[in-house]
N, C-alpha and C positions, 0 to 999 in steps of 0.2 A: 425145396431145400429145407432140411431140418432146422427149426428156429433156435434151439438152444441146446448146449451141451454143458453139463455140470460135472464135477468130480464124481457125483453119484452115478452118472451114466457109465463111467469107466468101471465103477465098482459093481454095478448090477447087470450091465449088458453082457450077455454071454455070446460067444462065437456060435453062429447058427449052424445047424446041420445042413450042409450044402447038398447032401444027397436029397433031402426033402425039398430044398429050395429048387433044385434043378428038376426034380420030378413035378413040382407044382407048375413050373414054367413050361413043361413039355406038353403044350396044348396045340391043337391044329391051328395053322394060320387062318385068319379071316379074310375073305375077299374084300376089297380088290387087291390087297397086297400079297406078295409072295415072300416067304421066309427063306433067306439064303445065308450062306456062310463064306467068309473070306479068310484065307490063311494069313494071319496077322503076325508081325514080328513082335516078340516079347520085349526085347530091349533095343530100342532104336539108337541108343547112345553107347553101345558096347560093340567093339569090333574084334574081339578075341574069340576064336572058334572053340576054345577050351572052356568057355563059360556059357552063360545063357544067351549070349549075344545073337546067336543064329537060331534059337528056338522059336517055334511059332505056336499059335493057338487059333482056334476057330472063333472068329468074331462074327456075331450075328448081324445081319442087316435086313431091313424090310424094303421091298421094292414094289412100286405101283406104276406100271407103264400103260395103264388102260386108256388114259386120255392124252398121252404124249404124242406130240407131232414129231414123228421120227426125223432125226437129222437136223431139226430146226428149233423145236421147243426147248426151253431152258430146263436145267436140272435144279430142283429144290431139295436141299440137303439139310436134314435135321440132325443137330449135334446131340447125340444121346447123353443123358445125364444120369443121376444116381438112382437107377432103378431099371427094371425090365423095360426094354425099348417099346414094347407093346403098350405099356401104360401111357407113355407120352404120345404115341400114335393115336390112341383112343381119345385123348383129350386135346388134340390139336386140329379139330375139324375145320377151322378156317383155312389152314394150310392144306390138309389132305383132301378137302372137297372144293372149297370156293376158289382158292388160288390155283389149285391144280387145274380146275376146269377153265378158269379165266385165261390162264397163260398156256394151256395145253402142255403142262409141264410133266416131267418125270419126277416122281416122289421117291426119295430115298431116306430112310431113317437108320442111322448106324448106332449100334449098342456100345455103350461105354464099357471098357475092359473091367472085369471083376464084378459085373452086374448081369442079372438075367442069365442067359445061356452063354455069355462070353467070359467063361472062367478059364484063365490060363492053365491052371493046375487041377481042373475038375473039382471034385469035392474037397480037395486039399488047398484050394486057392487062398483061404483065409488063415492058413498056418502062419505063424509069426515070421518064419524065415522065407515066406513067399509073397508077402504083401509089399515088398520094397518097390515093385514095379507098378504099384497103383498110385500114379501121380497125374496131375494135370498135364505136365510136360509130355509124358508118354501118351496120354490120351489124345492130345492134339497131333502128335506125330502119327498115331493110328489113323486119324481122319485124313491127314495129308497123304500118307502112303496108300490108303484105300482109294481116295479120290483120284489120285494120279492113275491108278490101275483102272478104276471104274470108268473114267472119262475115255480112256484109251479103248475100252471095250464098247462103250455105248455111243459116245459122240465127243470127239476130242475138242472140237471148237465151240460146243454149245455153252452159253452162259451158265454159270453156277452160282446160286444164291444160297447162303447158309442161314439157317433159322435156329432159334433156341429160346427156351424160357427158363428163367431162374439160373441155376448153374449151367444149364445148356445154353442160355443166352450169353453168359460170360464166355463160354467156349466159342460160340459163334462169333462174338466180337473179336476175341483174341485170334481166332483162325484168320479172319480178314486182316487184322493188324499185322500179323507176322508172315502170312502166306498169301499175299495179294496175287501171286502168280497162279494160285489154285482157286481162290474164291473171289468172285467179282463184286460181291456185296453181302451185307449181313443184316438181318432183322434180329436185334437183341432185345428181347422182351423181359422186363423185370430182372435185369442183369446187374447185380451189385458189384461191379468191377472196382469200386472204390471203398468197399467195406473191409478195410484192413487197418492194421495197427498204425496209429498216428495220422491217419487220413480222415476217417469218419468217427464222430463221437460214438462210442460203444452204446450209449444210452438212447441214441436216436431211434433205433428199431422199436423199442417198447413204447416210446412216445407215440409212434404212429399206430401201434396196436391199440393203445388207449384211446386214440382219436376215433377209431372205429366205434367204440362204445359210447363215446361222448356225443356222436352224431345220432344216437338212438333217440327215438321219440320218448323214451322213458328218461325223464330228467334225473340227473344224479346217479345214473347207472354205474359209472366208473368209481364214484365215491363209495357206493355200497360194496362193490367188489374189493376195493382197497381196504375198507374196514374189516372185511372178512380175513384178508391176508394179515392185517395188523393183529387181529386177535389170535390167529394161528401162530404167528411169530411169538406172541407173548406166552402162549401155552407151551410152545417148544422150549422157550427159555426157562420157564418154570419147571418143566419136567426134567430138563437137562441137569438141574441142580440136585435132583433126587429121583433117578429113573425108576426105582422100585418102591417108592413110598406109596402109601394108600391113596394119597391125594393124586399122585401121578397116574395110578391105575384107574382111578375114577375118571380122570380126563381122557385116558385112552378108551375106556368103555363108552363114554359119551360120544366121542368122535366116531368110533366104530359103528355105533347105533345111528347117529344122525346122518352119517354119510353112507350108511348101508354097505360097509366094506366087506369084500370077500375074504381078503387076507387082512386080519386085524392088525392095528397099530399096537406095538408092545413097548416102544421106546420113543425117545425124542426124534430119532432119525426118521421114524415112520411118519411123523408130523411133517417133516421137510419133504418126504416123498409125496405126501398128500398135497403139499403146496405145488410141487412139480407137476403133479397130475392136473391140478386146476389150471396152472399157468400154461401148460401144454395145450389144453383145450381152448382157452381164451385166445392164445396166440394163433393157433391153426384156424380158428373161426375168423380171425381178422385177415389172415393171409388168403383165405378162400371165401371172403365175404361177397359172394356172387349174387346177382339179383334174381336168380332162379334156383330151384332145387338141383343138387348135384350129388354124385357119389364118388367124386375124384379121390377123396381120402376115406370118408365115411358117408353114409347117407345123411344129408342135411337139407333143411329147407332153404328157400331163397332168403337172402340177407340174414344169415345165421347169427351175426352179432346182435342184430335187433331182436331176433327171436329169443336170444339168451337174456337180453335186458327185460323183455316182457315177462319172463319167469321170475324176475327180481322186482317186479313193479309193486308188490305188496309188502316189501320190506324196505328198510332204510338203515343208515349207520347207527341208529339208536335201538334197533331191534335186539331182542334177547339172543343169546348165543344159539340156542337150539333152533329158533325160527330162522335166523340168518344163515346158519350152516346148512340147514335143510334146503333153503332156497338156492344157495350156491350149488349144492348137489344137483338139484333139478336143472339149474342153468347150464351146467356143463354136459348134461345128458343130451342136449341139443347136438353136441359133437359126438359123444361116445355111444349114445343109444337112443337116437331120435325115434326109432320105430319100436321102442320098448320091448326089446328082445331078451333083456337080462333082468335078474332079480337082485343082483348085488353088483357093486362096483369094484373092479380090480385095479387099484391105484398103481401097482407095479407094472401094469401093461405099458406105462410110459417108457419103460426101459426094455420092453420085449420086442423082438423082431417080428411083428405081425401087424395087421391092420389096426388102426387106432393107436399105434405106438408113436414113438418120437418121429419116425420116418414114414409111417404108414406103408411100409414095404418090407419084404423079407430081407432085403440087403442093407439094412441100417448099419450093419457092422462095416460095410465097405465105405460108407460115408465117414464113419469115425476115423478110418485110416486116412482118407483124404484130408480130413480136418486136423489130423496130426502131422500133416506134411506141408503142402503149399496152399491149403484152403482153410487155414485157421482164421475164422471170422469172429472177432471179439465182440460179443454182445453183453450188455450189462443193463440192469434195471436200477433205478435210484429212489423210487418211491416219491419223487418230487414232480418230475415231468411225466411220470407214468403211474399206473395203479397197482404196481407190483411191489413186493418186499425188496429192499435194497440188496442187490447182489452184484457187487463190482466184479469185473473180469480180472482174475489173478493170473497174469501171464506166467509166472514161475510155477504155480501149482498146476496149471494146465499143461505146461511143458513137461513137468515131472510125471503126470498121469500118462501122457502120450509115450514117453520113453519107457515107462514101466509096462504099458500095455503092448506096445509094438516095437520097442527098440528104436523109435524114430525121434529125430530132433525137429521140432517145429520150426518152419521157415516163415516167420510172420511177415517178412518183407519181400519174399521172393516175387510175388505177382507184381508188386509195384515197381521193383527193380527191373523186372523182365519186360513188362508191358507198358510201364509208365503210369502216371496218375498222381504223383506227388504234387504236380502242378498241371493245370489244364493244358498249358502250352506244350507239354510233352506229347499230347495227342495230335498236334497239328500236322504231323507228317503222315498221319493215317487218313483214310477216306472211305466213303461208301458204307457207312454203318448207321443204321437208324435205331436210336434208343427209345423204347416205349416203356412208360412206367405209369401205373395207377397210383393215384394219391391215397388210396386206402391200403396199398401194399406196404408192409413194414420194410421190405427190402429196398424200396425206392430211396430210403435214406442213404444208401450207398451206391446209388446209380446216377449217371449223368442226367440231370433234369433240365439243363439249358443247352441250347444248340452251341456246339463247340466251334464249328466252322461251317462253311457253305456245303461241305460234303460229309459232315458229321452232325446231322440234325437230331434233336431230341423233342419228345412230345409227352406231356403229362396228361393222363386220361383221368378226368374228374369222375369220382364215384366208381372207380374200378379197382379191383383187387389183383392178386398175383397172376400175371400174364393172361388176363381176361381176353386180350385182343387175339390170342392164338386159339382160344376155345371156339367151338362151333357157334356161329351167330344165332342169337335168340331174340325173340320179340321183346323180351324184357331188358335187353341191353340198353344202357343209357346212350344218348346221342353222341356223347364224347367218344365212345368205343367205335361207333360207326365212322366217325371222323378220323380216328386213328387208323383204322383199317384202310380207309380211302387214301390216307397219306402214305401208308406202307405200299399200297399198289402203285401210287405215283412214283415213289422212289425205286421200286423194283423195275418198273418200265424204263426209268431213266438209266439204271445200271445196265439193263439188257441192251438198250440202244447204244450206250457207250461201248459195250463190248463189240457190237456189230460194226460200229463206226471205226473202232480201232483196227478191227480185222480188215475192213475195206481199205483203210489208209495203209496198212502194212502191205497189202497186195499191190497197191499202186506204187509204193516205194520199191518193192521187189521187181515190178515190171519196168 
């Protein structure tokens, strides 16, 4: 899930060329799954045949029946989130391999509307007059409509467990909450269902980001990073007073040289873009602070936050500007260019729809639309509990940007009103959801961290980042991740047995 959206993202992010996006996603499916398509309803809440109410589009889903025990094995359903569904399949090896084999399960991954190949209007799907159907509400209805059809085709009475990580985890939990007739249980990993206005402190996210660097073996790492931001803020304020003065031009020239920028900074706004570029890298490295090398977003080493701090080990808050800024440059290359493939740094990539950008996927634009509707997650830094420059979340400015970009009114409280969460007691009527969160994951700040009831357990995974539990098991995994996966298996077995017992009881009553 993209970690932060600022007014500059609405200013600089451009609508992608969906012809290129669709062409890039048109790759042959990889065994053992098969790529299939389902005729999905565009608008589940419109019943007038003279509108879009009865229009359909092709929703992609991936299916693996290679280990399924026909007629008996459960169906494990992954709720696709903000990107091509293949991306989530490739990074959910615990589900697609281990759980599949252990439970002899059918594996199904459904793609979220407006992402990957599931574009309701083809290469025009992101046109301003066509994004109104990109909402969480419609996506959940997609899954329900699809699953009712899919179970009728495959196995009407087989247990069905939903899975998801990040936004997908939110969808999995909400799917079970609102549609227990369709889903028998849900594994919600790193699912910030409480990260909404007036529920979670907006600054909590970046406090946990900072904690990742505080745990580094390099003492004082967050202090050094924070000092770098403090100096950049001072330079931005200085140049803003006289953008074209000789003193300002000298500052721009120094920053362009010290950070080896491809697109040079020419005004104070460029300095803020540089800050966004640095902030983006530090945040994503915290989110994906896995104990082994990965290429989920970009190629990175194991424990990337610690690797970043190691590149700052020879500087401190008292270092000269040139030395400090050059060290910051090298520290974020752990995220942007760990394999040393580039000769300069493109800071505007933080707003571009490509790898290494805000979303690390071609469909970043689609997330902006969701975030301007019912998925507005207010994040703020304060420079006190975190290492970043103070950036309060301005609800009015954000809403203005959303309306200007998409003609959409932000619904800050929709999720809390519809699913609950203002008080924990609002969840007590729900059941069969396992909430897993890593204590290194910034999104855990908005996730249930304590067991809510006997059927809504929660588990905090020590030394684990964003949905590490769903990733393929690795010998470098901390023991806490192994324990979390064992607990997930225990709950899945319990839910499956509940389903079978309920069916047996129903047959006895009918008899």
